[in-house]
N, C-alpha and C positions, 0 to 999 in steps of 0.2 A: 503494500499500501504504500502510495506517495502520498503525501500530506502538504497544501500550498495556504497562502494566510490571505483573504482580504483583508489589508491593513484600511482599518476605519476608527482606528483610538479605541474609546470603550465598546463601538459595536463591532470590530474585526471580528470575523469568522474564519473556519476552515475549511478547506474544499478536499475530501479525501477521494483519491481515485484509486482504484484497484478490483480485483477481483474476488467476489463472495463476500462482498459487504454488507448483503440485503439481509443475511444470517450472522451477522455480528450486533448479537442483542445488546452487548455493551458500549459499542460505540453508537449506537443510534440513541439506548437509552440514557446516554450521558447527554444528549440535547434535548431531552423533555424537560421542561419548562416545571410542568406539572403532574397530575395524575389524570388530566383527561386529555384524551387524543382523538382526535378527527381524521379518518386519512381519507384525502380526495383522489380518485381513479376515473379511470374509464370503462368500458367495456372492452375494449382491445386488451387492454395491461394488466387489470385484476385479473384475470382469469390466469396469466402467468405468473405473477407477483404479488398479488395481494398476501397469498397467504404465508408467505416468508416473513413478508413486515410484521403481520401479525402475531405470528410464534415470536418474533424477536420485541414485540410490544408486552410480550406477557407479564400480569400483574397491574397493566395499568389500565383505568376505563377506557376503551376503544371503541369508536362505534367508525362507519366508514359511509361515505355516499358516493354510489359510482355514476359518472355522466357521460351521454355519449360521445364518441369520440368525434374529432374534424374539426377545423378551424372553421365550419358555418357556423358552428356550435360558443363560439368563444363570443359568447354577450351577454347584457345585463338580465336577461329571461333564465337564462340557465346558470348564471354566477349564483340567481336566488337560490337555487337548490343547496346550495352549498349553505345560504344564513337559514334557510328554512332547518336542514338539518341539524345546525349549532343551538338554536332557538326550541327544537322539538325536543334535543336532549337534555334541554337548560344546563349547557356548558357556558361556564363563566371565563374571567379575564386571563386564567389561569390554564388556560385547554392550550393546545400546543396544536397546528394543523400541519399534516404531512404531505405534501404533492408527491403522489405517485406516477409518473407520467411523463410525457415531452412537453413542448413550449407551451401549448394550449393548458395544460392541466397546470402546469408550475405558473402560469401570468395568471390564470383567475385563482387559484389557491392563494397564491400571495396577494393578490388584491382583496380576497377577502378576509385575511387575516390582518390586512391593511385596516380594514373598515368595521369589524366585528368589533362592536365596544371601543373604538379608536383607536385597536390595533393589539392584537394579540401575538404571539411566536408563530414563526412556522418553520420547518424545515424542507428542502428540495432533494428529492429522490429522481433523478433525471434519467430517461430511460432509452432515450432515443440521444445520437451522436449530435446531433443540434444543440439540442440541451444540454448536454453534458459541457459542450465547448462554450457556448453562448447565453444562453436564456438564463438559464438557472444560476448564472453568477451574474452579481452586480446591482440586485434588488429592482430592475423595472417589472412591475406589474402592470395588470391590466386586462380592458378585451376592446374589442371591437365594435365601431359605430357603420352603419351602412355607408357612412360618407367621408368614412374613414379609419385605418386601422389603426389599434392602441390609441387611439384617441384618448379614451376614458383609463385611469388607473394615478396609479401612486408610487413612490418611491419605498418601498419596505424591504428592508434587508432579512434574511434568512436567518436562522440560528447556525446553519451549516449547510452544504453541500456534500452529499452522498452519491459520487458518481461508479456503482458497479459497472464496469464494463462487461461483465456476462451478459448482460440484459440485451447487447447487440446482436449478441447470436441469436434473436427471433427477431429482428428489427430487418425490414422487406428491403429491396435495393435501393428501390427510388427513394425510400428514407435516409438510407445511409449515405445517399451522393447528396443529398438536400442536407445532412450534416457538414458533409466533407465542403460544399461551399463556403460554410461560415469558419472552417478551417484553414482555407485560401485566403479568405476574407484577410486575417491577421497577417497573414506574411503579405499583402497587399498593403495595409496599412504601414507597417513600421518594423517589418522584420524580413527582410530581401533574401537574408541566408535560410529563414524557415519558408519561406515561396521555394526556393531552393532544392530545399530537402522534399518539399512535397513533389514537384515534378520528377524526381529521383524516386519515389516512394508511393506513388500512388496506384500501382496494381497491388502492393503489399496491404494499401488500409482498404482497397475494393475488393479483397479476398478475405478481411477480416484478422489480419496476421495481429497478433495480440499485442508484442509490444512496440509495433509500427502504430497503432492506436492509442496503446496507452502512451506513448511518446504523445503524438500530437495532439491527443486531451489537454495532457499537462501542459505541453507549449503555449498552447490558443488560452488555457486558465492562467499561466502565467501573464501573458500579453495583456490580457486583458484585466485582471487584478492590479496590476499595476497603472493601467488608466482611469479605473476605479475611483483606487487610492486617491489618485490625484486628482479626479473630478468626478465625485459620488452623484450629483445631481444635473450634470450635462451642460454646465453653463460654459463650458469652452472644450477643452481636449477631448472630454468621452465621446463628441458627438460623431469624430472620427471612426467611433464603432458603428458606424450607418451608411457604412460605404456601400455602395447599391442599393440603400434600403429606401431611398426617396423614389428611383424609378421602379424598387421591386414592390413599395406598397400602392405604389400605382397602378401596376399588372392584378396585384391580388383584389383591389377593391374592383378595379374595371371588371375583371371576369368573374367574380363572384370569390369569395372566403372559401376556401378548400379547394377550387379547381385547379390551382396549381399550388405545390408545394411552397412554403416559404423560402427554401433552400434555393429553388428550383427560380423563383423570381427573384431572389439576389443577386440569383448567379447572372443571369441578365443584365439586371441593373448592374453589376460589376462592370460586366462588359461596356455596356452602355456608357459609365464614368470615365473608362479607360479611353474608350473611343472619342468622348468631347475631351479629355485630357490632352489625347494625340492631334485633335483638329487643333486644340490651341497651342500647340509646340511644345509640350511640357514631356511627353513621353513618346519615342518612337515608335514606327510603325513595328519594327520586330517585337518590342516591348507589347505590343498589342495582340500582335498573334502570338504571344507564347501564353499570355492570359486564356485567349480563347483555345488554344489547343490544350490547356490543361482543364479547362471545363469542360470541352467536350469528351477527353480523355477520360474524365470522373463520371461522366455519363447523365450530363446536365444540358440541360439547352441552352442555347447561345441568340438565340432571338426570339424577339415577343411576339405577342399573339396579333395576326393580322388586324382584329377588331380593334388593337390598341394601336389608333392613329394620332398624330401628334397634337391635334384635338384633344382627345381623350386624354393623352399622358399629362398635357401642361395643366389642363382642367383637375385633374386630380392632384396633381403636385404642387399645387397652390395652398390646397389644405394641410399640407404637409407639417409637423413639428417646427422641421429647420425652416418654416418662413419666418422674416424677423424684419418686423414694419414694411409690410409689405413686397419684401425683398427675398427671393429664394436664395437658399445657400445650399448647393453643395456638396460632399464628399469628393474629392478630384485628385489626381495624383499628380504630384509635381515629377516624380522621378517611381519606379518600380520602387516598392517599399517604401516610399515617400509620399504620403498622403497629407493634404491639407482642407479645412473647410472656408470656401469660396464662394462669394457671391459676384466676385469679377470676374465673370466668363461669358459670351458673346452668346445672347440669345440665339441667333441667327445660325450661331455652328449647333448651338444646342437644338435646334428643328433639323438639322441636318442630319446630326447621330438618333434622333428618334425616327426619323424617315429613314434611315439606313437599317435599322433593327427591328422593324415589324413585317417581316418578311414571310413569316409561316404560320398556318391557321394552329389554335388551341391543341 
């Protein structure tokens, strides 16, 4: 087991990465605040892993709530089922919520924990690669709105993150590739040597080589933890973690939540950000080709759906959280592994990028 720390002073917490952690009762129970526990999972993950977690929680007052699976259910209506379960069981302020699942479950459970009785403890047990390397770390929680992804939420840090890499054995190939998109993101943001490592090891990741996956998860979490420690509430450098997300969120919202996996949309978004960066003269055509090639080798899409026209993209991007004083800010690349946050880009070139990347149907 490897252990990292998200350094936030008295709210710091560990990230545990290793095999078989779900069955480590002492590890899980050491982070339970009181005697009451509500485990939140979904219909796909619960049959696989809920039993192991319940055994590890023996001796506690434990209940569970099982939600439907999918991004389309990440909304206020489904979120209310968590509150219903908490109130029906008369759980108080010492309850600990446990998120057992992927990014949707983690975001919703964390948001429920942030809101219930104005804030209770929660633990992240991510079961997908994407959630292990990204969404479980950093305290971003929330739900979607029909007009924009993750527009309703709160910053609420977990007690710990327990990433059991054995759960990746039951992950389907599309979900694995979706997680690899977020791994690639860290290399493009500020870790060029990691990007090169991914290029040389992508086949190992795709066949689920344990050592390669463990290394990719640890390095991704280490990169993210350092950024979150510097800027917890995204007033500055943390926005770099949104590389590709403004374009990607537009695809997810425009096509309907769940039509595209988050990592698939982010993959296209990162390539579009790279394309615009090349048109601005900041990165080379060779750099763009390397990114395109790696995404393709990872089994990820590299073109947006044909329905995402220039007008549709720009309309949806205008309600992104990174719009500031009416100006759209994007995460772009000054170099491979050297990203920046900028509103100083050509909107003519942005339109060219959008029009160059909606070449296939959904």
